N, C-alpha and C positions, 0 to 999 in steps of 0.2 A: 586416468579417469577424470572426466570433466566434473565441475562442481555440481551440475545438474544430475549427472549419473551417481555421484557420491551421495547426494541427498536422497534420491529416489531409493537407493540401496538401503540407506539408513531408515527411511520411512517404511520400507518393506519389512525390516526387522521390527520396527515399532508396531506395525499392524499385527505381525505374528505374535508379539508379546502381549498386546492389549486387546486384540480382537481375533484370537486364534479360531474362534468358532465361525467366523465369516469367511466365505470364499473370496477370492480375488475379484475385484470389480473390473469392468471393461471400459476401455477408452472408446468414446463415441466415434472417433474418426476412423478407426480400423476394426472395431469389434473384438480386439485382442485383450485378454485379461492380463493385468500387471499386479505385482505384489504390493505396490504403494497406493493402490486404488481400492476404495471401499465399494461394495455393491451400492448402486445408486439410491436404492430405497433406504439405505442406512447412512445417508449423508450427515445426519445429526451427530453421528459418532466422530465427525471431524471437529466437533466443538469439545474443548477440554472439559473434563469431568466436573470441576468445581462449580462452574456457572452454566453447565449444559442445559438444564431444564428451563431457566429463565431466558437464556440466550436464544434457545430454540423458539420460545414464545415471542421474544422480541423480534426475531426475524419475521415471524408470521404477522404479528400485529403492526409492524412497521412497513410491511409489504416490500421488504428488501428483495430485489430480483437476484436470486442466486445464479451465479455463473454456471454454464453447462457442466463444467468440470469441478464443481464445488465438492464432489465426493472424492476427488483426488486429495490425498493427504498433503500434497505440496501446493494446494490451492492458496494463492496469496490473499484471496478474499476471506477465506476461513481464518488465515493467519491474522489478518487485520482485525476481524471480529474478536478472535480469541485474545488479542492484546488490548484493544481499546475498550471493548464493552465492560470488562471488570473495573477499569479505571473510572468509567462513567457511573457504574452502579455504586461504587464506593466513594464517589465524589472526590476522586484523586486526579482528575484530568489536569489540574493545576501543575502537577509535576511535569507535564509535557511542556508547558510554557517555561518552567524553570530550566528544563533541559535545553530549550531553544534560546535561552538567554533573553526571554521576554517576561521575566519575573515581575515586572511592574504592571503587567496586564492581568486581567481576571477572566475566567471562562464564562461565557454566556451559555449555560447548559441548554437553554431553549433552542439554540442554533445548531446543536450537535446533529450530525447527519452522516450516515454511511451511504455510499453511492450517490454523491452529490452531483447533480448535472451541472454542466457549465452554463452560466447565464449568457455568456458571450455568444454561444452557438444557438441555444434554445430560443433566445429572444428574437432571432431572425428566422425561426422556423426550421432550423437544421437539426439533425440528430446529434445531440451533444455528447462530448466526452464526459465521463463521470469520474470524479475523484473518489478514491477509495474511502477517505475519511475527511471530515471537514468540521470546523467550528469557528465561531466568531468570538472575539473578546467583548467585554462590556464597553470598550472604547471603539467598537466596530471594526477592529482589525480582523481580516479574514485569514485563516490558516488552512491551506489545501494540502492533502497528503496523497502522494502517488506511491503505492506500496509494491515492492518487488521481492520475490523470493528466488525461485529457480528459473524465472524468465531469462532468456538468453540475451535479450537486447530490448531497447526502446525501438518501436517499429517505424518503418518507412511507409509512405503512401504511394500508390500507383499514380503515375502522371497521366490520368485520364480526364475526360471532360468534366466529370462530376467533381473531382478534387480541384481542378483548375478553376471551375466556377465558384466553388466554395472558398477558395483562396481569395478570389476577386471580390466576392460578396461579404466575406467575414474577416478572414485573418489579416489581410493587408491593412485593415483599419485599426488593428489592435497590436501593433508591433513596437510600441513606444519603449518597451524595455529591452528590445532585441537590437543587437548591433546591426547597423544598416546593411552591411554586406551579406548578412544571413537572413534578411527579411524578404528577399525576393522569392518568387513562387518556386523556382527550382530548388533553392536551399530549404525552403519551408517544407516542401514535400519530402525531401531527402531526410530531414530530421523531424518528421511529422509528429510522432508521439511526444518527443521532448518539447517541441515548440507549441503544440496544443496546450501543454501544461504551462510553459513559461509565459505565454501571453497573459496569464492571470497574475503575474507579478506587477505590483504597482506600489505606490507610497503607502497604502493601507492594506496591502495584500501580500501574503507569503505563500510560496510553494515549497513543500518539503519532499525530497526524494529519500525514501527509507528503503535500504537494501542490505543484504549480507556483505560482510567484509570480503568474503572469498568469491563473491560473484564478480569476477574481475571485469568482464565486458560491460555489465551494467554500471559498475563503479566508474569505469573509464568514461563512459558516455555521460554520466551525471556530472563528473568533474569537467568534461568538455563544455557542457551546457553552462556551468557556472563561470568558468574562466574565459570562455570564448563567445558563446552565443548571447550572453546577457551583457548589457552595457554596464560599465564599472559602477555607475551610480545606483544600480539595482542589484548588484551581486549579493549584497547582504540580505536580500529578500528571497533569494533562492538558496535553500539550506539543504545540504547533503549530509545524511547521517546514516550510520550503520545500525543494524539490530544489536550488534555487540555493544556499541557505545551507549545506546539508550537503556539496555538491560543493565549494564554496569552502573549507570547513573542511578537507576531505580533501586539497585541493591544497596546504595549508600543511604537510602532514606528509610526511616522508621515508618513502615506502611500502616502500622497499628491494627491491621486486619490479618489474622492468621490465614484466613481463606484466600486473601489476595496474595500473600506471600507464597502460598502453595500453588496458586495459579501461575505465578511468574516462574516458579521453579519448574513446574510441569511444561510451561511454554518453552523454556530453554532446552529441556530434555527432548521434547518432541521435535523441535526444529533445529536441534544441534547448534545452539547458540553458545559459542565457546567463551563465555564470560569467566571472570576470575574465580567465581565461587561455585561453578557448576560441578556437581558430582553425578556422573552418568551411571545408569544401571548397567 
């Protein structure tokens, strides 16, 4: 059984336990119902209970564009919101800087953003890639997060005229952090999603890949990006971390909020994060 299959099976049981009254939702691509999918109109049940009402309101008021598969229980967008929103709400986002060994920095809460569009692409009029989560520090350091859960890989791009033109117009001018041999058009398109993220690495900008320990393909690709695609001088600005490690770190902290403690425990149980203190139902 693959990691993706294992998690979908786990989430099917989670749905049966927590939302037994709901029928299985359908995948848009084939119209087939699956046990790990909620009916689309019940998408908000993909938000964990403790912060569900205000997070639902936040999504609406912030005009966050929900992905078409947001009602899938393995949605990485929902996972991202379930993890980071409570830390924002309780003003505990500083913990993320501590985890990233940037404890000398402070969070600029006015800069916090989900689905942050890339300035590099949008400033030239192209459809931008969006980072799942983003914030700046009070010293203007930028932290970009690319979130993965059951995705099977970082995607490639088709070598068509649209992407070739986009490389020539945009990407080739922003490869200062990329090893020269991987900055050519052919390599860039072959490692498209990785490099669209990596071009945001600079002296004052970090990119964080956050993924499950057992998603081996994604982990392997993220490590390849850090050790091979990025020039040595910038490797410490590309940070790879697992959900397990970040949850383990947070569990060492006195969160002071019983509600936030409950949220993190529910997060582990829903997403099967095998940290040291997890007690599964």
